[in-house]
C-alpha positions in Angstrom: 24.5 8.4 -38.7 22.4 10.5 -36.3 19.2 9.4 -38.1 20.1 5.8 -37.5 20.8 6.4 -33.9 17.5 8.2 -33.4 15.6 5.4 -35.2 17.3 2.8 -33.0 16.6 4.7 -29.8 12.9 5.2 -30.7 12.6 1.6 -31.6 14.2 0.5 -28.3 11.9 2.9 -26.4 8.8 1.5 -28.1 9.9 -2.1 -27.3 10.6 -1.1 -23.7 7.2 0.5 -23.3 5.4 -2.5 -24.9 7.3 -4.8 -22.6 6.4 -2.7 -19.5 2.8 -2.7 -20.5 2.8 -6.5 -21.0 4.5 -6.9 -17.7 1.9 -4.8 -15.9 -0.9 -6.7 -17.6 0.7 -10.0 -16.7 1.0 -9.0 -13.0 -2.3 -7.7 -11.7 -0.7 -7.7 -8.2 1.3 -4.6 -9.2 -1.7 -2.5 -8.3 -3.5 -4.1 -5.3 -5.0 -0.8 -4.2 -7.5 -1.0 -7.0 -8.8 -4.4 -5.9 -9.0 -3.3 -2.2 -10.7 0.0 -2.8 -13.3 -1.1 -5.4 -14.1 -4.8 -5.4 -17.6 -4.2 -6.8 -16.1 -2.7 -10.0 -13.9 -5.7 -10.5 -16.6 -8.4 -9.9 -20.2 -7.2 -9.4 -21.4 -10.7 -8.8 -19.3 -11.2 -5.6 -20.4 -7.7 -4.4 -24.1 -8.6 -4.9 -23.7 -11.8 -3.0 
């Protein structure tokens, strides 16, 4: 019984982290400071222009 609960909790945690990572990847606006501080790293062509 405890083993089942542990497996269930770990599986739920893995799914939750995967969903969170997918959400972060789908929303680049979640970290705007990266774009503001280093635009050259994101797109060197626009920086060279």
